[in-house]
Structures are given as structure tokens and as C-alpha cells.
C-alpha positions in Angstrom: 0.0 0.0 0.0 1.2 3.5 -0.7 1.4 6.0 2.2 1.7 9.7 1.8 3.8 11.2 4.6 4.6 14.8 5.7 8.0 14.6 7.5 8.8 16.7 10.5 12.5 16.1 11.2 14.4 17.3 14.2 11.4 17.2 16.5 11.7 17.0 20.3 9.2 14.2 20.6 8.6 11.5 18.0 4.9 11.0 17.2 2.5 10.6 14.3 -0.9 12.0 13.4 -3.3 11.2 10.6 -4.6 14.3 8.8 -6.7 15.0 5.7 -3.5 15.6 3.6 -1.9 12.3 4.7 0.1 11.0 7.6 2.3 13.4 9.5 5.3 11.9 11.3 7.6 13.7 13.6 11.1 12.2 14.2 14.0 13.4 16.3 16.7 12.8 13.7 17.8 15.8 11.6 17.3 15.6 7.8 20.9 14.9 7.2 22.2 12.0 5.0 18.8 10.4 4.9 18.7 9.7 8.7 15.2 11.1 9.1 14.0 8.9 6.2 15.3 5.8 7.9 13.6 6.8 11.2 10.3 7.5 9.4 10.5 4.1 7.6 11.1 2.4 10.9 8.0 4.2 12.4 5.9 3.1 9.5 7.1 -0.5 9.8 6.1 -0.4 13.5 2.7 1.1 12.8 1.9 -1.5 10.3 3.4 -4.5 12.1 5.9 -5.3 9.3 9.7 -5.6 9.3 11.7 -2.5 8.3 12.6 -4.2 5.0 9.0 -4.2 4.0 9.0 -0.3 3.8 10.4 1.4 0.8 10.7 5.2 0.1 9.4 5.7 -3.4 9.6 9.5 -3.8 10.6 12.6 -1.8 14.1 11.6 -0.7 15.0 15.2 0.1 11.5 16.7 0.4 9.1 17.0 3.4 6.4 15.3 1.3 7.2 11.6 0.8 5.5 8.5 -0.5 6.4 5.2 1.0 5.3 1.7 -0.1 4.5 -0.6 2.8 4.4 -4.3 1.8 1.7 -5.5 4.2 1.3 -9.3 4.8 -1.2 -11.0 2.5 -0.3 -8.9 -0.6 
């Protein structure tokens, strides 16, 4: 399944919130060298109960607006 994410890197507290425009995820990592992308992917994997390897960043590598593919069980 495709998941639209609005990234908020460098936050004090990691959290997530579903909004009309997609899922907003706050992570503590700064947006340097893709570290925030890795942390967001890990958060998505935990939310969906899949291993981290089942989450792939499709677009938005350097943008706040990202699209991830989550390979959920049973697909």
C-alpha cells in the first residue's frame, strides 16, 4: 500500500498524526544524510506491524512530502 507522509525532522518528541492531507510523522533525527527517512520508515514499519525491510521510500528523498510503499502481509 502507498502511504503519503509529511515529514517533520528534528522534533523534540517522536509522534505521528493522521490528517486530511496524509500522515504526519515527527522524528528526532535531523534531515541529514537520509537519517530522518530511515527513522520514518522504521516508524511506518512499527505502525503496520511489518519488518523494516517491507517499507520502501518511493519518492521525496529530500522533500518533506514523501511517498512510502508498505508491503503488508497478504499482498
